[in-house]
Every structure is written in structure tokens, then in C-alpha cells.
C-alpha positions in Angstrom: 43.4 1.1 34.7 39.8 1.8 35.4 37.6 -1.3 35.7 34.0 -1.1 34.7 31.6 -2.4 37.2 28.8 -4.8 36.5 26.4 -1.9 37.0 28.2 0.3 34.5 28.2 -2.5 31.9 24.5 -3.1 32.6 23.8 0.6 32.3 25.6 0.7 28.9 23.7 -2.3 27.7 20.3 -0.9 28.8 21.2 2.4 27.1 22.0 0.5 23.8 18.8 -1.5 24.1 16.8 1.7 24.6 18.5 3.4 21.7 17.7 0.4 19.5 14.2 0.4 20.7 13.7 4.0 19.8 15.3 3.5 16.4 13.0 0.6 15.7 9.9 2.5 16.9 10.8 5.3 14.4 11.3 2.8 11.6 8.1 1.1 12.5 6.2 4.4 12.3 7.7 5.2 8.9 6.7 1.7 7.7 3.1 2.2 9.0 2.9 5.5 7.2 4.2 3.9 4.0 1.7 1.1 4.3 -1.2 3.6 4.8 0.0 5.5 1.7 0.1 2.3 -0.3 -3.3 1.3 0.8 -4.7 4.6 -0.2 -3.0 4.3 -3.6 -4.3 0.8 -4.0 -7.9 1.9 -3.2 -7.6 4.6 -5.8 -6.3 2.2 -8.4 -9.0 -0.3 -7.6 -11.6 2.4 -8.1 -10.0 3.4 -11.4 -10.0 -0.3 -12.5 -13.7 -0.6 -11.6 -14.5 2.5 -13.6 -12.6 1.2 -16.6 -14.3 -2.2 -16.3 -17.7 -0.4 -16.3 -16.6 1.7 -19.3 -15.6 -1.5 -21.2 -18.9 -3.2 -20.4 -20.8 -0.1 -21.6 -18.7 -0.1 -24.8 -19.3 -3.8 -25.3 -23.1 -3.1 -25.0 -22.8 -0.3 -27.5 -21.0 -2.6 -29.9 -23.6 -5.3 -29.5 -26.4 -2.8 -30.2 -24.5 -1.5 -33.4 -24.0 -5.1 -34.6 -27.7 -5.9 -34.0 -28.7 -2.8 -35.9 -26.4 -3.7 -38.8 -27.7 -7.3 -38.8 -31.3 -6.1 -38.8 -30.5 -3.7 -41.7 -28.8 -6.4 -43.8 -31.5 -8.8 -43.2 
């Protein structure tokens, strides 16, 4: 029966730790990329919401102008 030495066991543990480290670094990089993509999408949606809010405000002003014209015509 072959007995593993302390150094062998330590080497195996270090190898497992390094493997896990590299796995986590890869996962971390993927998550960072996903976050960046989501930030870009969020900025695009925020711009779209802002444009739509401006459009709504413009339409509200148009409605107010039309109502004022109707009121002035009706007396």
C-alpha cells in the first residue's frame, strides 16, 4: 500500500485550490460582462423612457392648446 506524504496531500490541495480559483475567476469575468451588458441595456431603456416622457409632455401641451382654442371658440 502506497502512503501519501504530507507534501503530496498538500500539493493536491493546492492544485484543487488553484483549479477552484481559476473557475471562480472565469465565472467572475462572465458576471462582469453580464453586468456591463445589463448596464448598457438599462441606459438604453432610460433614454427611451426619457424620450417617451418628453413625447407625453409635448402631447399634453398640444392637448392644452387644443382645449384652450375650443374654449375660446365656444366663448
